[in-house]
Phi, psi and omega in degrees: 000320178296321179296320181295324180292321180295318180295326179294318179296317180300318181294323181290323179295318181296321180293326181291317179296319181297320179293325181292315181295324178294324180292320180297310180297325180294312179296322179296315180296321179297320180295319182294316181298315179297321180297317181291322180294324183285308187261340177091183182285351182296333181295325181295316180295322181297317180295323179295319179297316180299317180296317179294325180294314181294316180296319180294318178300320180296319181293319180296316179300318181295316182291322180292319179295322180295316182296313180296322181296318180294320178296317181294320179296321178296318177299319180296318181298319182282339185268320191247334184263141179292151181289135180258347185292334181263329184287314183297312178299324180294319178297319179294324179295319179295321181291332181281341180291160177284145182295134179282141177277123179266120180275128181243127176281120184278000178281132183238304187250349185092356177239119184297326183292338176269322185295322184298307178293329178295318177298323178293322178297317178297316181297314181294323181296314179295321182296317188267344183245345183234308189298326187295334176254336184290323182292344174283345179258322185203154175260001182288127183273349188296323181296316179295321179294323178295320177297317179298318180295323178295315178299318181294322177298319179295318180293324179296315178296321178296316179296321179296317179294321182296324180291336183273353187261140171271108187275354182300312179299326181293313184282330185263341183234307187295313182295317179296319179296316179297317179293316179297320178294319177300317179293322178295318178299318180296318180297316180292327176295318176299318179296320179296318179298318180293321182289333181298312179199116180289338185273329183260126181278124181292146179277172179295324179295321177297320180295319180296315179297316180294324179301313182286334172296316179292324179300319179297317180298328183272315182281324175069338182234347186221139170216134188252026184293325185293313183285343181269342183244345182241112179301323181296314179292329178294316178297319178297321178297316180293322178297313180298319182293318179294324180293322177296317180296321178294325177297324181279331189259333185269152171297153183303322181297316179292323182292327180289343177282100188297317182299313180297317182296319181293322178298310182296321180298316181293322178298316181291314187287307187264337182268333185240302187293312184297313175299323179294317179293322177299319181290314182292339182266351183288119180302324181293322176296318179296319179297318177296324179292321174304311182297322180293320182296324182249038183293337182282343179277144182266133176284131177256159185296321183296316179297320179298315181291324177297321179296318179296318181291333180268348185291135175245018179252113183296326179299319177298313183295319179295321180295317178293318180298316180296321178293321177297320178295321178296317178294323178298316179298321179292315182294324180289340180275350182285146177252096184234165178205166177080219183292331182296331183296325179291319178298316181294322178298318178296320178295320179296317178298318179296316180294323176298319179294317178299316180297321180292319178296319179297315179298318180295318180294320178296318178300317182295316181293319181289328182273354181074021181267012178295128183230163179280130181299320181295318179295320179298315181295325180294330180261359188281332183130215181291147182241173178298138183268126174252118183300154181296321181296329176287323178297320186291340182249008178249125184302313184292312182295323182297327180300312183290323177294323178294318176302316181293318180296326176291325177293325183267359180080017181255019184294332181298321179296316181294315181294325177296315181299317181291320180295319179296320179298318177294321177299317182299312182297314182294319180297320178298318180296316182293323178291324175296319177296321180297318179295319180294324178289325177295323178294329179276001178090010179262137184238115174221034188296309185296319181296314181296314180294326177294322178291321176297320179297317179297321178295317179295319178296322178299319177295317179300313182295326185286324189240333191245339182288167180292338179276350183295140179213114354285159185253137177285125184267108174224177181300138182296326183293329177291320178295318180295320178298319179295317180298320179294321179296319180295330182277333189240348184231161175286139180291144178238165177299335184263015187293331181261006189300316183298314181291324179296320177297320178297317179296320178297313179298324179296314178295326183286321190254336181293129183298340180287337191253251189301314179302318179287329177300323180293342178259003184266156179295333178297329178293319178294319177296325177298317179297323178295318178293329178277003180061041180246020172241140176263134179282119182288139177245155183270086183278289176069182179262196184295332181274000175086008180260160178089153181226148174206179182268165187301146181246172176272170182300335181266007174103000178290147185256127175277118178282167172293163182298325179293318177297319180296321182288338182254359187292331182292336179276353179265115183290344182282349180248126180235138182235128178228144179210143176208156179275113185269337183200162177216154181199175181247129181246150177235113183234109179054043176086354179260129181253132180207161179271143181233135183244127179269119181253123176264125185244131175242136174228128182237140168222191186294329188252343186207166175223132184232152180215140175207168178241143174225157187237130182224148173267169177296325178296329175293317176300316183295316179295318178298318179296317179296323182293312184286329178287333174288323181279325182235096187295333181291341181284336184297333179271349183257311183271130178235116179275139176304140185287165179282159175222125186280317185249149178055035181274004175253008179294141185298316180297319180295320180295323178294320178295316179295325178299317178294318181294319179291326175297316177299322178297315180295317182296321177293322181293325186269007177296143180303323180298319180295318181291323179287328180292330179227085184302324182289350180294334184300324180300314182292323180293314180295322178296324180287324184269355181294149183279078178200171176293129183286129179269108183287149179288331182223125175265183181297318181296323180294324179292324180287324183250047188300326183282356181251313192229048180240081180290152177063028179272293168205152191293324185297308183292317184291318179291327175300316178293322178298320178294321179296331181261019176292170179306164196308313188295313181285321180299318180296319180295318181294320180295317180291333176296323180293325183265315183212107187283002188295329186260002186277328189287341188288313189225037183294313181299318179294320179297317181298317181297315179294325183292320188263334185245341175227070187290119179288144178293150178296320179241128180303140182287140175278175180296326179262170179297124182298338178286345181248030176221170181291159182298319183292342180292346181263006178275137178259107184288345183279347181272129181282097182209173181278106186298311179303320180294320181293323177296321178296323178292320176296324177296318176300324178297322179288322182296315185258008173055045184287331183293335179296335179291322179053042181240151182297330182291328177294322176291326177294325178297320178295319175297321180297316179296324178296321177294321180297316180296317180291326177292330181282316185253347181067211181277004184267004186296320179297318179295323179295321178295314179298316179297321181293320177296318177299321179293320180296326181263010179288157180303323181298315181289323177296317177298320179295322178294318179296321179294320178296320177298315180298313182291332180286321182269332180227071178296128182058029177078010181243136181302126182293137177287156178298123183291124179295144180296127182292154181302144183301320181297321179293320178297320180293319178292328176295323177298316178298316180296320179296315178295322178297319178299315180297319178295323185291328184274352179289120182289150177297333180298327179294322176296323179292331184278310186247357178101143183293316182294318178296320178297314180299314182296320179297316180296315181293326179296314180296317181294317181296328180299327183274004183264014180235118185299318182296321180289325176295322178297320179300318181293321178298316180292327176296316177298318180296317179296318177296323178297315181290323177296326177286322183287327181236069184293337183281346179258152185273068181292328179299316178294323179298315181294326176299318180290319181293331180262009186291340180275008180298133179294319179295324179294320179294320177297319181296319179294320177296321178296319178297317179296321178294322181288323183276343183300313180300320180294323178293324179294322178297319179296000000 
């Protein structure tokens, strides 16, 4: 039923829709019929006409617009765009032609031996920096040839400029000045770091920052911190510099070609200069170069151990310790027997000792127990005694005694003693000359004696008269006796002897002078300079506690010098030594006999034994040393004599072995040691297991009158007087040759020499420590400029100016005399000849070849050298320092002091261990080279602009403005 209802509804809806559609069509048809009936058929035509009009207008408009647009476009093409119909065919025609051959002249410098390697460098540079990517773009060779021609033009201009320059001032003055100034900046930076905080050790970054701060203070207009610490700024600096050089060296047409200029600039800056600067600035490369330069010198064990004991770098000590452990493991793995086992045992003992010293040193540095040797010795107790007579004839010791005497007001006594000693020597020489002239029939008796009298009166007036200030205090009757002698008798060399002995006794016994000096810190510093202090090491036990002095490789303990000097009086300590074996050694072609000494030392708690090796020359030097110090031994101890021929015969060596054994047994008797307590120090030093340090080397024997301390008082004091400050030294020298000018102003000269010492170099308006080294040269003085610059450089290395003592200036005069005695008046010519040799075509060609072989070994671009392992770099540093220590002659220690020598060597070596500082030095040399090569251009001003963005420079300018602001406000 429901279904039926739904069907009914659907049918009704369909019928309704059908009726609606019929009605719509009906009404529409009715409207159309009525419209036609009303208006007629004309309406149809009207509608058709309107439609045709609108359609035609649209078509006409479209066709007219198209035609006009095409005409306008054609006009634009002919009016504004360049014609292409002629350019393209011409370009195609040029490309179809055959490539023209560009002829290149291979001559560059005018010397074939230089041009050949230079051409190879150019060829390799183009091949490895341009061709490898250019051939992927084009096969045309003309571009490469144009680059080659541009490089050659630059080299030709460079060679032409180089030939016109006198390079002697650059190599003999400018480079030395730059290096000395660099060293002075480094020294002052170290001092600043130390002054900031003595307890906190400054880092390498702090040192670099402080270095550039000091550079600004010294240079005032330039600081190179930015290019030395920032790779990006460094590359920009090199690009700018290369572009300036190309502007000066290239023809204008080539320089205006930007593409060509940029290519050449990048090749020079990043392909050649930057890798070269990176290599020259690498501390490891410099250390290897040091070792290579002094490869012929042999490293000795003592220098190696001293370096380890002085090292404050834990990385160095760990590298040496690890290598020693590696060698120990290897030696213990060997299966040996017979004689080899003794050699291996000795090597193992030595390595164990090295490892123990390294561990002790590392413990001390890590625990913060590092102490100053001088301070430790000052608090340790009694020290080794140096007699006053030895102090007075030793240059180094005399400096410290003079400082102390000036502090206590006793300098007049010391200066009087030295002046009298010089007078005696000079008077003896003049009287000998007078006697020889009298024998030859020449008579100048009255004149010579009158001059001697004037000199003696000058000394009397200066030190002994009532007008003297300060006055030497001695017995009045001695002064009166001297005055009477001067008035009535001819002066003799011994005229002042009585008063001089009194003054000597006064300095020796008066508590204000020598006795108090032995308790002063200056005495301890003197011992350090004389190398008579042992550096304590942190040995300890297994737990790292306890301290003792350094030992030998076999475990023997080196006592302090005071302990050594008193050990003979202690019955609990016994020392025995005998020569156990002898043999013949061949070292670099030299054959000599070597004696093995076995040493036993016993005390209440332990017994120690070690072996040391000595030559006959060591015995001879030791014998000469102790007989000079202890005159009573010369009549007791007899050393076996020398033998010139057949001294390597076996029978002769056995006989000498017996004689030397007898010599040792007599020397070590308790009676001998008790009779001379200070002898123990010399004996222990001789028997210690280390390389024996001779008192006199070959150079000292040749130059005995210059650098032989503790030889005899007459010669040494004569030399000391000759090396006195300028006014007195000049007067004494002229007295020896012509006494005529000595009598006029001797007293005044002495006073000026000792109490108003003129500086060796006149002071500039500014602090000499804050200016370049060359700023202290006096051009008005007629002297050898290169030699003087070298002496100033030595002053910077060993920091002699900080002493500010007349003896330090005398040392420089002494070295100048040694150099002149060695080379005479030809030293300037030798320097000029050496510079000419350095700039000769042969040497320049050799330098170019070394550069070529370094960057292109066997014609192939060298691969980037991998950074060497840190441990290897650290061991190289140790090896480099050891080499430097080994080549330092003992005579230098005698002249300027052992401690000063060590500090100077370590300062120079440490300066080269910072990459940023090495870069600064390379750039300073480069700037000086360019300023010399192009003197007509303002390169100095250019470098100021290139370095103007320096952060340190900006800080310095702000500081200056802040400092100057108050003064400007007051005005």
